[in-house]
Steps between C-alpha positions, in 0.01 A plus 500: 500500500712776358828621653707807433855591599544877551820589314594800720430370852521126446157451668267219386131551436230239427134486411236286324481714190756770570812509722364761737540357854839499674638152544620494864742349593664542159521158318816359353487543122752326265506508124441159331533344159394164368801303378395274207838498324865602540438834326257604768794526748661757277188711507454533875377844616780753586285680765147632543576838338677366187291183469152561646314277258569176683316285747513583871492244781357610839629274773259379767713239675847333475624178673886490486502137610287366219599781272127575417375843423127593459369820354286669237620553143417816298551623146515856375169683468431595135579856403875538562699568818495701717141636518341776683234395752303683762536320837422550857778644720765271635541476879874556468438842339305649790800694633647583156425765245492260209116477469465866586725584208401237248145421608365143473605447137763227511746377238453125535647190340172319474434123483202263511462119537727298263246347267792433251618220737163341535457495123817292460478116469403345834452854631876541531539198733865380478617821334831644611487855636803736539465751787711809520690702241774437242766596759369256771239235465386156617310216332172343623259239378130565511353196686146635554275765343169621644251769409372651823220744587571835343641320193858503636726231372662322799807296422714263714871490400774250571867622492708362213831662594800280557564682828442252791498205267866460427721512814797723523805347339775397754790610292752403769390133480577480125844431357643830372546368140128408487349803662462711178330225299263413789409866557441551132275202476293611801474854362358363175230315693409820699506712187269259306266407786144604430611739221568263217293212366461186721727291286776772502491499877523123510794513257686738732417280800631191314821679419529618859441153644776356277741778601428456872520120508810466280694763696387353836603147394841618379546678836433157658770321307342415167702541178508839333336332191184499709464873413310522172311175545137493416262532800362146442844355546563701814182378671588129497805493735329739745263220607788272594787505750696706596241775422157343580322813401176339387289810552741724312502244215125495488480886485756513221327216314172687513662804331662273243175336416311830454751626249373294194150647550610813312595300183216441259630168372544362861141608580355324206704175508478460874157648559629761743310800608635852446704645788296750706595789729450278806762259361741783468429607857553142624844494317609817671395363838698181411817711444446657845471150649814377331696798620393445863566125491853552356573752771544776247183694608402668817 
């Protein structure tokens, strides 16, 4: 299936070999780009008119609870953009003079099924996809790829944004002298989440866990020297009285144990597997859990 976006009216057309039939109701189209490295985020499309040679995602459904989107993915049709194409009239133009003045020749941004995704390893399964433009975008992971009748490429996406994962920081519950360092540590987690490599995200989560736990323990009467201690040392007293935060200690220890998986010598000597994106996601969730358990997240 081919689709075309009419540059003057904003109408969308579709067809098996030519975008000639009006798509009614008009589908939601979003520019998309595969993110396979940090440099890809610098090259996100500016908008359709300035950066037309990018993939386009046509949304079919969205579940805000599970943060799952499904839709068809297209790539630019060869020959440059936009293209002149003869189409049938659009229902929205029946009371206008557009087609009377310009006829049925339309200036379309034209796209067809995204074979480039299917040709990637594992047909793109697990690849990160940025939806939107350089001024505003979101990150999604491709969790399923299907080739349907009409050769369309149907993808299922899972949100990778930090929104909804980390709770809002309860600044009023944090001692004033610790607010800046806590906020800075959380901001680093959010900035790195799902944009940097898995081990970089884990590193930021490990730092945030140490900042959160040390500041919280000092606010509960521990010595100031607690600030600056290694995360491993902070975990031990959490399991005992007067804290008894066994679950928090477990979450922090998980992050701490994932950290060596980014070091080649640790992987070889201890037989550890390399940290994966799912490990980074688990670390971010662990920070959210710690915030809520400490009473610093809402």
